[in-house]
C-alpha positions in Angstrom: -57.2 116.8 102.0 -58.8 117.7 105.5 -58.7 121.7 105.9 -57.9 122.8 109.6 -57.2 125.9 111.3 -54.5 126.6 114.1 -54.2 129.7 116.1 -51.3 131.0 118.2 -52.1 134.1 120.7 -49.9 136.7 121.7 -49.7 137.4 125.6 -52.0 139.8 127.1 -51.3 140.2 130.8 -54.4 139.6 133.1 -54.7 138.9 137.0 -56.5 135.7 136.0 -55.6 134.5 132.7 -58.3 132.4 130.6 -58.0 129.6 128.1 -58.5 131.5 124.6 -60.5 128.7 123.0 -63.8 131.1 123.1 -61.6 133.8 121.5 -60.3 131.7 118.7 -64.1 130.4 118.3 -65.4 134.1 118.0 -62.7 134.7 115.1 -63.5 131.7 113.4 -67.1 131.7 113.5 -66.9 135.3 112.4 -65.1 134.3 109.4 -67.3 131.3 108.8 -70.3 133.9 108.7 -69.1 135.4 105.7 -67.7 132.4 104.1 -68.9 129.0 105.1 -66.1 127.3 103.5 -63.7 128.3 106.1 -62.7 125.3 108.1 -64.8 124.4 111.1 -62.2 122.4 112.8 -59.8 124.7 114.4 -57.5 124.3 117.5 -54.8 126.7 119.1 -52.0 127.2 121.4 -51.6 128.3 125.1 -48.3 129.6 126.3 -47.3 132.6 128.6 -49.4 131.5 131.5 -50.3 127.9 132.9 -53.9 126.3 131.8 -53.0 123.0 133.7 -53.0 122.2 137.3 -49.1 121.5 137.7 -46.6 124.1 139.1 -45.9 127.0 136.3 -42.5 127.0 135.1 -40.5 128.8 132.3 -42.7 130.6 129.9 -45.9 129.6 131.9 -45.0 132.3 134.3 -44.6 135.0 131.7 -48.0 136.5 131.8 -47.8 136.8 135.7 -44.5 138.2 135.6 -45.8 141.0 133.2 -48.5 141.8 135.8 -46.4 141.9 138.9 -43.8 143.9 137.3 -46.3 146.0 135.5 -47.9 147.0 138.8 -44.7 148.1 140.3 -43.2 150.0 137.4 -46.2 151.9 135.7 -47.3 153.8 139.0 -43.9 155.0 139.4 -44.3 156.8 135.8 -47.6 158.0 136.7 -46.4 159.6 140.1 -43.4 161.7 138.6 -44.3 165.2 138.4 -42.9 168.6 136.8 -44.7 171.6 135.9 -44.6 171.7 132.1 -47.6 171.8 130.0 -47.7 168.8 127.6 -51.0 167.5 126.6 -49.1 164.7 124.8 -48.3 163.0 128.2 -52.0 161.6 128.1 -51.3 159.6 124.8 -47.3 159.0 126.2 -48.9 157.3 129.5 -51.1 155.0 127.2 -48.3 154.3 124.9 -45.8 153.3 127.6 -48.3 150.8 128.8 -48.9 149.3 125.5 -45.0 149.5 125.1 -44.5 147.5 128.4 -47.5 144.7 128.0 -46.8 144.5 124.5 -43.1 143.9 123.9 -41.7 142.7 127.2 -43.0 139.3 125.6 -41.7 139.6 122.4 -38.1 140.5 124.3 -38.7 137.2 126.1 -39.1 135.2 123.0 -36.4 136.8 121.5 -34.1 135.3 124.4 -32.2 132.0 124.1 -34.0 130.5 127.1 -37.5 132.3 126.1 -37.8 131.2 122.6 -36.7 127.6 123.5 -39.4 127.0 126.1 -42.2 128.7 123.8 -41.2 126.7 120.5 -41.2 123.8 122.8 -44.6 124.5 124.0 -46.0 125.3 120.5 -44.6 122.1 118.8 -45.7 119.7 121.4 -49.6 121.3 121.2 -49.4 121.3 117.5 -48.5 117.8 117.3 -51.2 116.7 119.6 -53.6 118.8 117.6 -52.9 117.1 114.3 -52.5 113.6 115.9 -56.2 114.5 117.0 -57.1 115.2 113.2 -55.8 112.1 112.1 -52.5 113.2 110.4 -50.7 109.9 110.6 -53.9 108.4 108.4 -55.0 111.6 106.3 -53.1 114.6 104.8 -54.0 118.0 106.6 -54.2 121.3 105.0 -53.3 123.8 107.9 -54.0 127.4 108.3 -52.0 129.3 110.5 -53.7 132.2 112.1 -51.2 134.7 114.5 -51.5 137.5 116.7 -49.2 139.6 117.9 -46.2 137.6 119.2 -48.1 134.7 117.8 -47.2 136.0 114.4 -43.6 135.7 115.0 -43.7 132.4 116.5 -45.7 131.2 113.6 -43.3 132.6 111.1 -40.5 131.1 112.7 -42.1 127.7 112.7 -42.9 127.7 109.3 -39.4 128.4 108.5 -38.4 125.1 110.4 -41.3 123.4 108.6 -40.8 124.2 105.1 -37.5 125.3 104.4 -36.3 123.2 101.6 -32.5 122.6 102.5 -32.1 124.3 105.9 -30.8 121.7 108.5 -33.3 121.7 111.5 -31.0 122.0 114.3 -28.0 123.9 113.0 -27.6 127.2 111.4 -31.4 128.3 112.2 -31.6 126.0 115.3 -35.8 125.9 115.9 -35.8 124.0 119.3 -32.5 123.3 121.2 -33.0 120.4 123.5 -36.1 119.1 125.1 -38.3 119.6 122.0 -35.9 118.3 119.3 -38.0 115.0 118.9 -41.4 117.0 118.6 -40.2 119.4 116.2 -38.3 116.7 114.2 -41.6 115.0 114.0 -43.1 118.3 112.6 -40.6 118.7 110.2 -41.1 115.3 108.7 -44.7 115.5 108.3 -44.5 118.6 106.4 -41.5 117.4 104.0 -43.4 114.1 103.4 -46.8 116.3 102.7 -48.6 114.9 105.5 -48.9 118.5 106.5 -49.9 121.1 103.8 -49.7 125.2 104.5 -52.7 126.6 102.7 -52.6 130.1 104.5 -50.8 132.2 106.9 -52.8 134.9 108.5 -51.4 137.4 110.8 -53.0 140.3 112.9 -51.3 143.0 114.8 -48.0 141.7 113.3 -44.7 143.3 114.8 -42.3 141.3 112.7 -41.2 144.6 110.9 -39.7 145.9 114.4 -39.0 142.3 115.2 -36.8 141.2 112.1 -33.2 141.3 113.6 -33.3 138.3 115.6 -30.7 136.3 113.4 -27.2 137.7 112.0 -28.1 136.4 108.7 -31.3 138.6 108.5 -29.4 141.6 109.4 -27.0 140.8 106.8 -29.7 140.4 104.1 -31.5 143.6 105.2 -28.2 145.6 105.4 -27.0 144.6 101.9 -30.8 145.9 101.0 -31.8 142.2 100.2 -35.6 140.9 100.9 -36.4 137.3 102.7 -37.6 134.5 100.2 -41.3 133.7 101.0 -40.6 130.4 99.4 -38.5 129.3 102.7 -41.6 129.8 104.9 -43.7 127.3 102.6 -45.1 130.4 100.8 -45.1 129.3 96.9 -47.3 130.0 94.5 -50.0 127.2 93.9 -52.7 127.0 91.2 -54.9 125.3 93.5 -54.8 127.9 96.0 -55.9 131.3 94.4 -55.5 134.2 96.6 -52.5 135.1 98.8 -50.4 132.5 100.8 -49.5 135.1 103.6 -52.5 137.7 104.6 -51.2 140.1 107.2 -54.0 142.5 108.7 -52.8 145.8 110.1 -54.5 148.8 111.4 -53.1 152.5 111.6 -54.2 152.9 115.1 -52.4 149.8 116.3 -48.8 150.8 117.3 -47.7 147.4 117.1 -49.0 146.2 113.8 -46.7 146.4 110.5 -47.2 146.0 106.9 -44.8 142.8 105.8 -44.4 143.2 102.2 -41.3 145.6 102.6 -39.6 142.7 104.7 -40.3 140.2 101.8 -39.8 139.4 98.2 -42.7 140.5 96.5 -42.2 139.0 93.1 -44.0 135.7 93.3 -47.2 137.8 94.7 -48.2 135.4 97.5 -48.3 138.3 100.2 -51.0 140.9 100.6 -50.9 143.4 103.2 -54.3 144.4 104.2 -55.1 147.7 106.2 -58.4 147.3 108.0 -60.0 149.4 110.4 -60.6 147.6 113.8 -60.8 150.4 115.8 -60.0 154.1 116.2 -57.9 154.0 119.8 -54.5 152.9 119.9 -55.2 151.2 123.3 -58.0 149.0 122.0 -56.8 148.4 118.4 -54.2 145.9 118.6 -56.5 143.1 120.2 -59.9 144.3 118.5 -58.9 142.1 115.3 -60.3 138.8 116.8 -63.7 140.2 117.2 -63.8 142.7 114.4 -66.3 142.1 111.5 -64.0 144.1 108.9 -61.0 141.5 109.9 -63.5 138.6 109.7 -64.8 139.6 106.0 -61.0 140.5 105.0 -60.0 136.9 105.8 -63.4 135.5 104.2 -62.6 137.2 101.0 -59.3 135.7 100.4 -59.9 132.3 101.5 
């Protein structure tokens, strides 16, 4: 069975966005430096901006929209003056920027049109990657790596791929219309064993604060219940020692959270690992990609 890695990024607004392939490559090589068994073959999604030459539409406009609005709204905050002495405002201004740029893409993803557009884009790109790796002739073992909003996208994708009984397009609809064929193709590959989940690895994961995206989760949490890892393909496997889901978080990352409190931990397939990737709240969230402690933590649990 061929081992591959697939990355899903979050959205960081830039005036001139660039492909994430080099960033994916830095983490991939960083992990291989500690553990050469980590797969050399990797691919990754691009969403929230337009990496091609066609006119941008729906989710491809997200990074540009964040930049445009942020350039207008954040200066309004800094120009407001009063005469109270509050040293905490230095940190507060930083947190406002993190909150705006860190959560506006996540709010977009929770909207009906936003999640449909993003999920459809991910499905199409993932199918292309798997086909290029020969999924129709050879079974693939995939490790998904998500960062920021990419963690939530990956989490929802796994529910669609690996839930044993959930109707694909009914009570927990993964995509609504334009990409149903692609989503169904991925589900068929997973159900037939053409695609196996080896690991889910998340970094700077906001899932705990974004858990209530479906009424069923609200009902479960209100009743004191937890989510079942098996519904996401996270089941014990004697041939795969170590955690099936590795979640890296840093105390200085205001968007990163542990995930064990959300999930049923009895099967011991999930591990939260604290890593010190940065001491700056403005830098920690994006520091996992190039952090040696993060690379080492992943390599040791492969």
